[in-house]
PAFIZA-67727 format. One record per residue: x, y, z of N, C-alpha, C, O in turn; residue in three letters. Coordinates in steps of 0.05 Angstrom, whole numbers, plus 5000, padded with zeros to 4 digits. Layout:
! PAFIZA-67727
XYZXYZXYZXYZALA/...
! end
This chain:
! PAFIZA-67727
268349547553269849217557267648997553268048767544UNK/264849117563262048887559261848927531261248727518UNK/262349187514261149167478263148977468262348817451UNK/265748967477267948807459266448427471266348257454UNK/265948397487265648177502263248087479263247877466UNK/260748337479259248197457259548107438258547927425UNK/262448357431262048257391263648007386263447887365UNK/265247917407266947717402265247437405265747237392UNK/262747477428260647287422259647187394259546937391UNK/259047357374257847347352259847407332258847387309UNK/261947467333264047557310263547307289262447417270UNK/263847067283263046867260260246877252259346897229UNK/258946847278256146847272255147077256254447037233UNK/254947287266254147577265255947767258255947977270UNK/257847707233259747927233258848237241259948387258UNK/256648287224255848567222255648697250256748917254UNK/254548577268252848567294255648647311255948857324UNK/258048407307260348477316261548727321262148867340UNK/261748747282263249047274261949297296263149447313UNK/259849277291257849487308258649527331259249757338UNK/258749307350259249357382262749447381263549627396UNK/264349337363267349377366267549727358268649847377UNK/266849887339265950087326265850347357267150527367UNK/262850167361261850357394264150347407265550557409UNK/265050097416267450067440269450237426269050427441UNK/270950297414272850407399272450677402274150817413UNK/270450757392269551117392269151207419270051437423UNK/267451037447266551107462269651057486269651217504UNK/271950887485274850947490276351167492277651277510UNK/275551237460277851397450276251707466277551897475UNK/273251707466271651967480272652007513272752237523UNK/273251757527273651827555276151717563276651627585UNK/277851747539280951677547281151417562282651417582UNK/280051227556279850947566282650817553281450647540UNK/284750787549287450677539286850427536286450347513UNK/286750267556285449977552284049897529284649767509UNK/281250057542279749937519280050077493278550017475UNK/281550227490281650347459283550147445282650047424UNK/286250067452287449927440286349677439287049567418UNK/284149477462283649277460281049217431280749037415UNK/279449497437278449567410279049587380277649527362UNK/281549677380283549697351283849397349282849277330UNK/285049297364285948997354283048847337282848777313UNK/281448837354278648737349277048797324275948637309UNK/277049157322275949257298277049187275275949087255UNK/279449247278281649287254281648867235281948777212UNK/281248777258281648427250279048427239278848267219UNK/276948527244273748417232273148647206271648587187UNK/274448887207274149007175276048917165275248887142UNK/278648837166279948627147277848387137276948377114UNK/277448267152276148027140273948107134272847897125UNK/272348267132269948377118270748617091269148757079UNK/273348617087274148667062274549007062274849117040UNK/274549117082274649447092276849527099277249667119UNK/279049407078281849477092282649747089284549827102UNK/281249927072282350157080281750347113283150507125UNK/279150217117278550367138279950237167280250337189UNK/280550017159283049817176285250017183286050137204UNK/285750017166288850147152289250407166291250467179UNK/285950627160286850837174286950877206288051037221UNK/285250657210284150657244287450537258288250667278UNK/288850357251290750287255293250487260294150537282UNK/294050587234295650817235295051047254296951207254UNK/292451157273292051277276292451197309292951367327UNK/292350947314293350847341296150737340296950617359UNK/297650777319300650767327301251127334302651197352UNK/300251247321301251517328300551577368302051697383UNK/297751437375297451527400299351317417300051387440UNK/300151077408301450907426303951047429305051097450UNK/304651097404308151267411307951477437309451477456UNK/305451667433305451837456305051687491306051757512UNK/303351517484302651297510305751087516305950947536UNK/307051087503309650907507309750667514311950567518UNK/307450517516306650297535307550057515305850007498UNK/309849897513310349697489308549507481308949387459UNK/306549447496303549327492301449437473299849317458UNK/301849667476300049817451301349877429300149927408UNK/304649867430306249987398306049677389305149657366UNK/306649457402306149147390302949147385302548977367UNK/300949237392299049197379297949317354296749227335UNK/298849617361297749867339300149717315299049657294UNK/302549657317304349567291303549287281304249207259UNK/302049157296301148887289298548937277297748787259UNK/296949137284294449117263295549317234294549267212UNK/297049487236298449627217299449367189299649357165UNK/300049207208301449007188299448807177299548757153UNK/297548687194295648527183294448617166294048467147UNK/293448917165292149047148293349077110292249087088UNK/295849087121297949127095297548927079297048937054UNK/298048637103297648317088294948317076294948177056UNK/293248397080290448367073289748517044288048457028UNK/292248767045291848897015293548786999293448866975UNK/295948547008297348486982299548686991301648666978UNK/299448857007302349047011304548867029304248887053UNK/306348737021308048587028310548697044311548597065UNK/311348957029313349117032313249197053315049187070UNK/310449327055309649487077308449317107308149407129UNK/308249117098307248937122309848797138309548727161UNK/311848767125313948607139315648817160316348717181UNK/316249067157317549167174315849177200316549137224UNK/313249257189310849347211311349027230311749047254UNK/311348877223311348577237313748607252313848547276UNK/316448707236317948697256318348827277319548727296UNK/317549057276316649237299315449177319316049227343UNK/313149027307310648897329312648627345312048567368UNK/314448507333315548267343317848377362319048217378UNK/318548627362320448787371319748837402321348807420UNK/317148917405315549047432314648767444314948707468UNK/313448617425312548327426314748197450313848147473UNK/316748147444318248027455319248127481320047987500UNK/319148417480320548597507317748467526317948387550UNK/316048467515313548417546312848137540310448077536UNK/314947927540313947707540311347567529309947397542UNK/310847667502309047517490309547387472308847487451UNK/310347187471311147007450309146877440309946747421UNK/306546847445304546727429303946877402303246757382UNK/304247207405304047327389306147377365305547447342UNK/308447317375310547257358310747087338311647127315UNK/309346787355308746577334306746657310307146577287UNK/304246847320302846957304303547027272303146977248UNK/305147197292307347397270308447247254307947277230UNK/310846967266311646867243310246717221310946667198UNK/307346617237306046487217305346717191305646617169UNK/304347007192303747187176306447127154306247037131UNK/308947217168310947247156310747007131310747057107UNK/310446727145310846547126308646527109308546317096UNK/306646697106304646637088305446827063304846777040UNK/307047057073307547287058309947107039309947107014UNK/311446987050313946957033312546697012312846686987UNK/310846507029309046357004308046416981307946276961UNK/307146756987306146826966307446906948306746916924UNK/309846986957311447086938313946886925316146946915UNK/312546616929314246366923316846316932318346206917UNK/317646396958320246466972319346166989317846237008UNK/319645956988318045746991319945617024318945507043UNK/322645667019324945567035324045747062323645647085UNK/323746037054323246267075320146157094319446117118UNK/319246157069315846117085315745857100313945857117UNK/317445587099317045377117319045437137318745307157UNK/321245617139322645697160320845847189320545787213UNK/319746087169318746207191315346037205314346087227UNK/314645867187311845667189313245537214311745517233UNK/316145417218317745247229317545387248315645327263UNK/319445667258318845827279316445867296316445887320UNK/314245877278312545887294311845687315311145717338UNK/312145407296310745207304312345067329311144897343UNK/315445167335316845127349315545337380315245257403UNK/314945587370314145707393311345607401310745617425UNK/309345507384306645497395307045237415305745227436UNK/309344967407309044777420310844747443311344517451UNK/312045007455313045057480310944977497310944747505UNK/309745097501308445047519306944717524306944557505UNK/305644637550304844317556302244327542300744517536UNK/302144047539299643917523297244117536295944247520UNK/296544137565294244237572294044557567291944687571UNK/295844647561296944977566296745087537296445337535UNK/296844947517297544977484295045057477292744987483UNK/296145247461293545437432293345177418295545087413UNK/291144987409290944767393290444867375291344737355UNK/289345047370288145127348291245337326291645347301UNK/292745487349295445517337296945317328298245367307UNK/297245097337299844907328297844707302299044637282UNK/295944667305293444637280294244827248294944767225UNK/293845047261293945247236297845217228298645167206UNK/299545247250302445207234301744937219301744977195UNK/301244687226301844397218300244487188301544497167UNK/297644557189296744677159297744847138297244817114UNK/299545057151300645227134302845147119303645227097UNK/304244897142306344817127305944547108307844437097UNK/303244457106302744207081301644457065302044387042UNK/300644677064300044907044302544877021302444796997UNK/304844987038307344997024307544707009306844696985UNK/308144547018309444326998307144256984307844196962UNK/304344216986303244236963302744426942301344366923UNK/304144716946304944816926307244756911307544826888UNK/309144586927311244516924310844226902312544136886UNK/308244146907307143916889308443686899309643516886UNK/308143716928308943456942306643316958306143396981UNK/305243126947303343086956302942926983300942956997UNK/305642696992305742567008305542747029303642777045UNK/307842897027308843097054306143327061306143477080UNK/304543327045302043567040300543347069300343367093UNK/299443137047297443067070297942887100296342767114UNK/300642927104302142837122301843057150301343007173UNK/302543337134301643507153299543617163299543727185UNK/296643587140294643547139293343427163291643517177UNK/294643167164294142917185293843077213291843077227UNK/296443207218298143277246296343497248295743547271UNK/294943677227292643847236291143857244290644057258UNK/289343667239287143517239287543387272285343357283UNK/289143327282290243227307289743337325289043247346UNK/290143687316289743827347287144087337286644307347UNK/285843917313282944187315281344037333281543797336UNK/279444227348278044217364275344237359274144457363UNK/274043967349271043917328269244077337267744157320UNK/268844147358266744347366267444647365265544787360UNK/269444757368269945077366271545177344272045417340UNK/272344967329273544987302273344987281275144927266UNK/270645057273268744887247270245097229271444967211UNK/270645347227271345397210274545337193275245347169UNK/275645257215278945077203277944807201279744667192UNK/275544667205275744407190274744497159276144457139UNK/272444597159271844717133274144687106274144537087UNK/276444937117278844957095280344717099281544627079UNK/280644577128282744277123281444067106282943937091UNK/278543997108277743787094276943917065275943737051UNK/277044167052276644267027279144277016279144336992UNK/282044217032284944227021285943877021287743777007UNK/284643757038285243507036283643407010284943266994UNK/281043457006280043306981280643436948280043366925UNK/282143656961283243786940285843576934285443476912UNK/287143506941290343326938288543066929288942956907UNK/286442966948286542716937284742756897284742606878UNK/283942976902282443016876284543016849283942906827UNK/287043176855289843166841290142846837290942756815UNK/289742726854291242426852289842256832290942076819UNK/286842346829284842226815283941936836283841706829UNK/283642056862282441836893280942026890281742246897UNK/277941986876275842116873273642056897272542246908UNK/273041776906272441686928272641876952270842006965UNK/275841866955276641966979276542326979276242476998UNK/276842396945276342656949272942766955272642966969UNK/271042656946268742616952267642666985266042816995UNK/269142476993268642427026269342667039267642737055UNK/271742837035272743077051270443277041268743377055UNK/270643307013269243517005266143487016264743687018UNK/265143237021262043257028262043427063260443577074UNK/265043277073265543377103265543667109264743777129UNK/266543747087266944047087264344217080263644407095UNK/262844157057260044147061258544217076257044417076UNK/258843967098257143987121257644137143255844247155UNK/260844147154261144327167260444587167260044737187UNK/260344647143260445007136256845007142255645207152UNK/255644797134252444877141252144867173250244977184UNK/253944747187253644727214254444967221253145077239UNK/255945067213257445397219255745567207255745777220UNK/254245577186252845827178253945997161253246227156UNK/255845867150257346137132256646037115256345797113UNK/255946257094255046197069257346237047257146197023UNK/259346297061262046317037263946057037265845987023UNK/263245997050265145717061262645477043263545367023UNK/260245427050258445337037259045287002259645096988UNK/258545586997258345656966261145536957260845396937UNK/264045546967266245376957266345096956267344946938UNK/264545006985264844646989262844616959263944486942UNK/260344706951259444646932260144616903259444486884UNK/261844806908263844836874264944716876264544546858UNK/266844636893268844396892267344156897268743976889UNK/265944096903264743796904262743746872262443536861UNK/261643986864261043966834263443916821263543726805UNK/265444066825268744006808268943716808268843576788UNK/269343616833269743306833267343166819268543006806UNK/265143136814262942986808263443096780262942926763UNK/264343346769264843286737267243176724267543166700UNK/269443056748271842976744271242736732271942626711UNK/269342646755268142366753265942206722265241996713UNK/265742546714262942486695260642456707258742396691UNK/260142476728257942506741256642766736256742946753UNK/255242796712254243016697252143176711252443416711UNK/250243076721247543136721247643146752245843296761UNK/249343006776249743056808252043326803252443486822UNK/253343366781255643656788253043886774253644116778UNK/250543856760249144016751247944076774248144316779UNK/246543936792244944066813247444086837246544176857UNK/248944046838250444206858250944486846250644666863UNK/251544566824251944796808249544956808249845196809UNK/247144856808244145036808244145086842242645266851UNK/245444956854245745076887247145276889246245496895UNK/249645226884251745426885251045656872251345856886UNK/250045686848248945946832246646096849246046336850UNK/245745926859243346106878244246206896243446436900UNK/246146086915247646206934249246416924249546616939UNK/250346416900252346626899250646906885251547126886UNK/248546846873247147046870246047256900246047506902UNK/245247056918244047076948245947226959245447456969UNK/248347116959250347376974251747476960253947496970UNK/251547566934252947726921256147686916257847866917UNK/256547416911258547286902260647466889259647626873UNK/263347476892265447576868264947506843263347326842UNK/265647606821265747576794267747326791266747156776UNK/270247266803271547046808269646766808269446596790UNK/268346756831266646536837264346416813263846186805UNK/263346716807261646706778262646516759261346336748UNK/264846576757266846566737267146166736266746006718UNK/267946146764268845786761265045646759264645446745UNK/263445746771261045646771260045616737259045416727UNK/260645886724260045856694261345626676260345496657UNK/264245626689266045446677265045156682265444986665UNK/263645106711262844876713260344776696259944536691UNK/258544976689256144906683256444886651254644786638UNK/258444966640259244926619260844616607260544526585UNK/262444496631263344216628261044096631260343956612UNK/259244106656256443866661254843886635253843676627UNK/254344106618252144086599253743956577252943776561UNK/255944036577257443876553257843656553258043546531UNK/258143486576258043246589255643076576255742846567UNK/252843306579250543156584249243126549247342976543UNK/250543286531249543296506248543536502247343606481UNK/249043676520246544036517248344156506249844256522UNK/248844206479251244386468249844646469251244816479UNK/247344716463246544926466246845086492246745336489UNK/247145016512246945096535249445076549249945206570UNK/251144906535254544916536254945216526256445356539UNK/254045316507254945546483254045746505255945856516UNK/251345816514250745986538252745956563253846176568UNK/253345796575254245826597257745886592259145996609UNK/258945786565261645896562261846196545263946316541UNK/259446256538259546476539259146756563260246976562UNK/257546676579257846776608260246706622260646866640UNK/261646586620264646456627267346626622269346696636UNK/266146666583267746916578268347196579270347326576UNK/265047276586264647556595266447636618267947826622UNK/265747406632266547426667269947416656270647646657UNK/271447306650274247276645275047536634277347626639UNK/273347656618274247886595274348106618276248256620UNK/271648106638271548296659273948336686274948536696UNK/274248066690277048096710278648126698280348226713UNK/279648116673282348206662281948516652283748676648UNK/279448556649279348816656280948916681283049046683UNK/279248836700279548966728282848886727284249076731UNK/283848686724287248636727288248916712290049046722UNK/287448966694289649146673289049436685290749616686UNK/286549466694286249736711288349756734289849946740UNK/288149516746289549576771292949586759294349756770UNK/294049446744296149466732296549716731298149816747UNK/295049886709295550186702295650336730297250526731UNK/293950286753293850446770297150396784298350586793UNK/298050176784300650146800302750286783304450456790UNK/302350156752304650346734303950686742306050796750UNK/302350796742301651086754302951176785304251376791UNK/302350996798303950976822306851026816308151206826UNK/308150806796310850706801312050976784314451056788UNK/310051126765311251296758311651546767313451686756UNK/310151636787309451866807311951836825313352026830UNK/312451606833315351526856317951596842319751706855UNK/318251536815320651516796320351836789322551946788UNK/317852036782318552296784319552476811321152666812UNK/318052336834319152426864322052476865323352676871UNK/323252146857325952116857328352266840330652306848UNK/327252356816328652516808328852746812331052836804UNK/327252916824326753166844328453176865329953356872UNK/328052906876330052916903333352966888335053126894UNK/333352766868336352786854337053086850339153186859UNK/335353226835336553486831336753606854338753726861UNK/334253586873335153736897338353666918339953816929UNK/338253496916341253336923343453496910345253636921UNK/343053446880345553656868345953906878348053996886UNK/343354036878343854266886345154346923346354546931UNK/344554146938344954136963349054096963350754226976UNK/349453916946352253836940353654076928356054096930UNK/352254266916353554506897353854716923355554896925UNK/351854646943352154946966354554866979356555006981UNK/354154576990356654447007359054616991360754757001UNK/358854576969362754606969362854906964365154996966UNK/361255066958360355356965362355416994364655486999UNK/359955317009360455277040363755237043365555397047UNK/363655017039366554997038369055107041370855057057UNK/369055317017371355447003370655697022372455797035UNK/367955797022368355997044369355857077370656027089UNK/369255727086370155627112373155597113374455637133UNK/374255497088377255507091377655807087379455817104UNK/377455997080377956337077377456417117378856557132UNK/375556307120374256397155376656377168377856547181UNK/377556057163379355997176382056087174383456127194UNK/382856127149385056287151384956557165386556587184UNK/383256767160382457007182382456937207383457067225UNK/381256677212380956617240383956677252384956847265UNK/384756457241387556487256389356637256391156587272UNK/389556857240391257097234390057287266391357377285UNK/387357297259386057397282386357267313386057387335UNK/386757007309387456927341389956987344390157117365UNK/392356947333394657037329394557377350395057377374UNK/393957557340393957777342392357757377393557857396UNK/389857617382388557667397389757527426389157587450UNK/391557327416392757147439395057377445395557347469UNK/396257537437398557717443398057837465399557827485UNK/394758017460393858207473392458057498391958217516UNK/391857847501390557777522393057607541392257587564UNK/395357517538397457507545398657737567399357707590UNK/398757937551399258187569397258207584397958237608UNK/394158227581391758307600392858127623393658237644UNK/392957857620393057637637396057707651395557617673UNK/397657757652400057767664399458017683400458007705UNK/397558277675397658467699395558367708395458397732UNK/393658257697391058147719392257967746391958017770UNK/394057707730394357637756396657757779397057667801UNK/397857957768398358077795396558257806397058337829UNK/394758337796391958487819391058277827389658317847UNK/391258037819389557817834391257627863390257457877UNK/393457727864395057657883394857797907395157707930UNK/394158077898393558247919390458257930389658357952UNK/388958137912386258067914385557897936384057957954UNK/386857687934386157397941386957417976386057267994UNK/388857657978389357668015386757788029385857738051UNK/385557968010383458108020380757938015378857998031UNK/380257768000377457557996378157418026376357408044UNK/381257288030380257078045379257178070377257068078UNK/380357368085378257578110376257568102374857438117UNK/374957658079372457648080370557458082368357488092UNK/371957178068370556948073370156858095368156728099UNK/372456918123372656798141370256938162369056828180UNK/370057158153367757288160364057148154362057138168UNK/364957068130361957018119361556738126359256648126UNK/363656578133363656288143361556248167359756088172UNK/362856528184361656558207358456658205356756608223UNK/358056778184355356868182353756638174351556628187UNK/354156438155353056178147352956038172350755948179UNK/354955988186354455808209352555838231351555668246UNK/351956188233350156328251346856208235344856138247UNK/347256218206344756268194343655928196341355878201UNK/345655708193344755498192343655358219341855188218UNK/344955448242343555508265340755528266339055378275UNK/340755808254337555858257335755648233333255618235UNK/337155518213335855398198334055078217331754988216UNK/336754988232336254768247333654758264331854588265UNK/334255078283332855098298328855188287326755158300UNK/329355288263326655278246325454988239323154918241UNK/328254798230327054548215325554408246323154358245UNK/326654368266325254258293322754418300321054288312UNK/322254678295320154808299317454658285315754518297UNK/317554718257316454628241316154298243313854218245UNK/317754138242317153848253314653798272312653668268UNK/315653948295313853948321312153998312310353838318UNK/311354208295308154308298307054148274304554168271UNK/308553928250307053888238305453608253303153538249UNK/307853438273307253298286304453368307302353248306UNK/304853568324303253618341300653638329298753498337UNK/300453808308297453998293296753768269295353568272UNK/298353878243297153628225296353258231294353118226UNK/299453178247298552908257296652858271295352658266UNK/295953008291293052988309291152968289289752768289UNK/290753138271288153118252288052968233285952918221UNK/290752838226290652628204289752308219288552138208UNK/290852298248290352098261286852128269285451918268UNK/285752388276283252418280281652288262280052118267UNK/282452438228280952268204280852008208278751898211UNK/283251868208283351508201281251428226279451268221UNK/281551538252280951328271277351478264275751338277UNK/276051658251273451738248272751558223270651428224UNK/274051528206274451368177273351138196270951108200UNK/275550958210274850688213272450638232271650398235UNK/270950898250268550888268266350888247264450738252UNK/266551028225264150988198263950728189261850598189UNK/266450638181267150368177265550158193263750028183UNK/266550128221265150028240262349998237261249788230UNK/261050288243257950258237257050168213255649968212UNK/257650298192256650248168256549918160254649818148UNK/258749778168258449478158260049418140262249498133UNK/258249218131257949108102256849358083256349308059UNK/256649498089254849658069256749988065256150198053UNK/258949928079261050168075261650258043262550128024UNK/260850518043261550688014264350578010265650468028UNK/265350637979268550617970269150817976271650837975UNK/267551157987268751377985269551358010271751478014UNK/268451218034270051228066272351008059274351088071UNK/272650798047274650628045277150868036279150948049UNK/276250918011278451157999279651408019281651538016UNK/277751448041279151678061280551598079282651708087UNK/279351308093281351148104284351088093286251178105UNK/284450958077286250928060288551178053290951148054UNK/286951418044288551678039289851728067292251748071UNK/287351758091288851798113291751668119293951778122UNK/291151418119293651298132295551328111297851318121UNK/295651368087297951418066298851698077301351728077UNK/297551868084298352178092299852258116301352448121UNK/298551968133300551998161302551838155304251898171UNK/303551638138306351528136307851728118310251728121UNK/306751908099308452078084309352348105311352498100UNK/307352388131308352558139309952528158311252698169UNK/309852258165312052168188315052228174316952358182UNK/314652098150317952098139318752438133321152528131UNK/316452598131317952868118318852918154321252928157UNK/317752938173318252988199320852858213322652968227UNK/320552628207323952518204326052608191328252668198UNK/324852598169327452818152328253098160330553168161UNK/325753278166326653528182327553538215327953748227UNK/327853298224328353378254331453328256332253098252UNK/333253528262335653518266336953288277338953188268UNK/335353218304336252958322337352668305338952498313UNK/335752678277337052478272338452548245338252408225UNK/339652748245342352818225344152668226346352778223UNK/344252388229346152198227346351918217344451758216UNK/348251868212348351558202346451328211345051168198UNK/346851358234345651118249343351228246342451118225UNK/341351408255338851448254337851408222335451408218UNK/339151388204338251308176337851068178335750978170UNK/340250878189340050528184337350558201335250518189UNK/337350638231335350518241332050528227330350358222UNK/332350778222329550878212329250738181327050688171UNK/331350688169330350508147329750268148328050178133UNK/331450058169329949838171328249838186327149618185UNK/327050008207323549988214321650028194319449918195UNK/322450228169320250268157320249988136318049908129UNK/322849848127322249648111320749398124319249238111UNK/321349388152319849178166316949238159315649078146UNK/315749518169312649508177312149518145310049418140UNK/313649628122311949618092312449308077311449248055UNK/314049158092313948858081311948698105311248468099UNK/311248788125309648648138306648658126304948498133UNK/306248868110303248908096303548718071301448608066UNK/305348648058305748428036306048158044306648068067UNK/305548008017306447718027308747638020309147398013UNK/310347778021313547728019315147738042314247868061UNK/317147618045318547588064321447708064322947678045UNK/322347858088323848118089326647888106325847698120UNK/328647908104331647938115333148078113334148118091UNK/333948218136335048428140337948358147337948238169UNK/340648408136343448418146343348668149342948758126UNK/343448838164344749168179346049198207345149128230UNK/348249308198350249428213350249638226349049788211UNK/351049788250350750048252352850158257354549998262UNK/353650398258357350458251358250548276357050678293UNK/360550448276362050418305362050698315362150728339UNK/361950948297363151158305359951348298358051218288UNK/359451658306357251758305358451938276360452078274UNK/356851888258357451998226355152218223353052148213UNK/355452518232354052628222352552648186353952578167UNK/350552718183349952738153347352978150345753028167UNK/347553118123345953258124342753228112342253108091UNK/341153338126337753298121337353198093336152988090UNK/338353358067337953298047338652948039337452828021UNK/340252858050342752678041340952428056340852188048UNK/340152508072338352278095335952178072335651938066UNK/334552368062331952408053332552268027331352068019UNK/334452378013335652207984335951947991334951787974UNK/336951848010337851598020335751368020335651138011UNK/334251538037332051338046329651288026328351078027UNK/329051528006327351527981328551307966327451087965UNK/330451347957332051117935331350817945330550667927UNK/331450687977331450527986327950407981327050197972UNK/326850627990323550607991322850517961321250327955UNK/324050657944323150687910324150367898323250247879UNK/326050317914326449957906325249767921325249537912UNK/324049827945322649647952320049627940318949417937UNK/318949867931316549917918316149807899314049677897UNK/318349807877318849697856318149337860316249197852UNK/320549267877320248957881316248827891314748647883UNK/315948987907312248947909310648957882309048777877UNK/311149177866309249257845310449007820308948857808UNK/312949017817313548857789314448577787313648387773UNK/317048597809318348437816316748047814317747837807UNK/314748097820313647707831315147557840315847337829UNK/316647697878317947567881316447407909314147427916UNK/318347277921316747267946319547277969319247197992UNK/321547357963323147377987325047697981325447787959UNK/325747808000327148107995329248048016328947928037UNK/331448158007333648188023335148558027335948708009UNK/334948608052336148858053338948848076339348768100UNK/340648978055343248928072344849298075345549468059UNK/344849278097345449638104348849588118349049548142UNK/351349588103354049648120355049928114355050068095UNK/355649938134357450228140360850118135361749898143UNK/362450328118364650178104366450428123365350548142UNK/368650468115370950628123370350908115370751088131UNK/369350948087368551118080366051238070365551478072UNK/364251018057361550998049359550818070359950708092UNK/357350858052355350688067354150508046352650608029UNK/354550308044353950038021351149978029350549908051UNK/349549998010346249898014345349667984345449697960UNK/344749448000343249237968340249247981339749248005UNK/338549267961336049097963336048967938336749087918UNK/335048667937335648427925333548257929333048187952UNK/332248177909330147977910330647757885332247757866UNK/328447557897328947287880325747287858323847137855UNK/326247497848323847527831324747497796326947427788UNK/322247597779322847507751326147707739327747607723UNK/326647967748328448027740327048207715324748197706UNK/328848347708328348487681330948627664332848717676UNK/330548627633332948727626332949027616331349117600UNK/334449147627334249497617335249547593337049457579UNK/333849687591333549807558333550187563333450337583UNK/333450237529332950457534330850627540331050867545UNK/328350447542326050537551325350527579323750687588UNK/326550347593326050277623328350497639327950577661UNK/330550547622332950797637330951067634331551257648UNK/328651077617327251337631325851387645325251617652UNK/324651137655322551177672322751337696324951397706UNK/320251437706321151607727322751497758324351607773UNK/321451247759323251167788325751007783327150937802UNK/326350947759329450877760329951097761331051157782UNK/329551297741331151557739331651717766333751817774UNK/329651707777329451907804331151787823332451947837UNK/331551467826332851397845336251447839337851497856UNK/336951427809339651507805340751767805343151817807UNK/338151967801339152227804339252407837340652597845UNK/337352287847337352207875340452297891341252507899UNK/341851967892344351907897346252077883348552147890UNK/344852147860348152297843347952567859350252667860UNK/346452697869345352957878346452987903346953207912UNK/346852667920348252647950350752637946352252657965UNK/352052597920354852517916355452167920357552057927UNK/352552007911352351777915353051607883354051727864UNK/352151327883351651257865349651027862350250857879UNK/347150937846344550717853345250567822344650657800UNK/346650277828346050107808344349897807343249797826UNK/343849827782341249637783342049407768342149417744UNK/342749157782343848907766341448697761340248607780UNK/340948637742338348437729340148197734342548247731UNK/339147847743339847667728337247477734334947547739UNK/338247237733335847027725334746917742332946747741UNK/336047067767334046947792333347167814332847137838UNK/333247427797332147677812333747927800335147927780UNK/332948157821334648387814335548407835335048247852UNK/337648647840338848697858340048977857341649017839UNK/339549187875339149467877341349517901341049457924UNK/344149667884346649747902346249987899345650087877UNK/346850167928346350397934349550477955350350417978UNK/350450617935352950677958352551017959352051177941UNK/353251067991352951457993355551408011356051198023UNK/356951628010360251678009358651938030356652078028UNK/361651888056360652038074363952138088365651978093UNK/364052358091366252468106366352328135364352248147UNK/368952318144369952228175370052418198370052368222UNK/370152688181370852958203369252958215367052928206UNK/369853008248368053058264365953298268366353538267UNK/363453138274360653308272361353588273360353688253UNK/362953818289362254068294363554148268362754368259UNK/365354028255366754198226364454188203364454358185UNK/362553998206360853928177358754098185357654068207UNK/358154288166356054448165353154238151353254048135UNK/351054348164348354158163346754358150346554598157UNK/345854248131343254348115341854198106339854268094UNK/
! end
């Protein structure tokens, strides 16, 4: 986590150093299996690689993270992984790959309540549709992003995100050649920019505003904003921003026919482009600017030289585009061949299916004939067996009575053994664990503020073991095999458990008017279900109050554990969690039911345990 913090601190000013820190963090977290660090470093590493144009590396890391996240099943990690894959596809221009991965990311982001990242995804989808000239859809997604980003109060708002939403909408209107609307949204974006921390954003905004004024031939305004873009880019120390600002400023002076000033700016641009090893497209723009400036100054020989360089650069770019197109065609050809092979295989499969259908028809006819024959034989056999069973049942009835007597004798022995085990656990293990707890407390007192974490851990573990052992002893003790015993113990446990938290407990508990026996396994299942429900409230609900209701009814015990927390929405993933699944499985094992009912005002767990009203001596205890 320290490596990630160091990387974020220099992400803009020293991108190579930031990338190195992210790579170290990603490798180390994977080595020690530190899941949180692995996915946090993935997010930053993929972003930095994409910013530096190393998209293939970013894609490989993101796809590996998706596989790991599927095994981990954390919604947050799945959201981060799909988001990284989609972002990389976006940078690479693979829009059809980016869109479904963004949609998967949004699915998990909504489930964990991360609406800020949902807004980011809407921003990126807006960009994709704008690049495809689907402007209505682009405006729709940018509008969704803006609606989410402005949900929070002004003090808590992500100002940069809101500025980015307004800026993006302005860019769409610029593509639509609606200059007035464009400048209107650019001005709204400027109001949300932080002038100290959003220097890179300011460069882009000033450049775009200058471009709009240049189109309208308002050159004074265009010069002002492009100079501001140059000034801020130099404050930022970003060579790429500075190069583009110099080039656009030179373009404005050429439009104003101030060729000498334009030429000086082009000289700076050319030197900076060579220093930073700029792209061929940027050199092409510089060569074009030089040709215009020299032509305006009447230096025709120089104009021809710069035009030659411009033509060479243009040819090179065209060759690159042609090569890229050929590669795309090769990919499409391979895809077409694959589809043809699949079609041929499908035809073969269809033929085999037809043959199988004919075979199945003949098998069905033969099966019906065989079934008729076998049915006649079975009827004769069953008639004979029925007469034999009538005689055997009388004998079995007498045998079962004897077996029942043996079982009752064994159960009485089991009850004695349960009492013996619970007594020995209380006398031996209980005393030892209590001694460990007391000794650890003495050590903590003597060590004072220098107490080591290990001593704290010993004290905590011994206390937990005493609590767990008491629960086991209670479930083993046959004296507690009653409904009222369960109600009293559960109420006592809930009070002690909630006393150690900041929550308020309200109990609405009634005891049964008659003594109803319970099996030990049923008592333990009901108690552990209530205990798991209380644990879930403390861990996840973010509640301030818990209500425990226990109401014995005519033929069942009704229990409710309700809270006023944030609630949750059950789905396929939550239903598979161990805690919720175990609660339902325990109650099913005891013939009962466990229902989890969420609402906007909290969650309510309803537990029902059916019991028999037969007198105690007639119920077998296990």
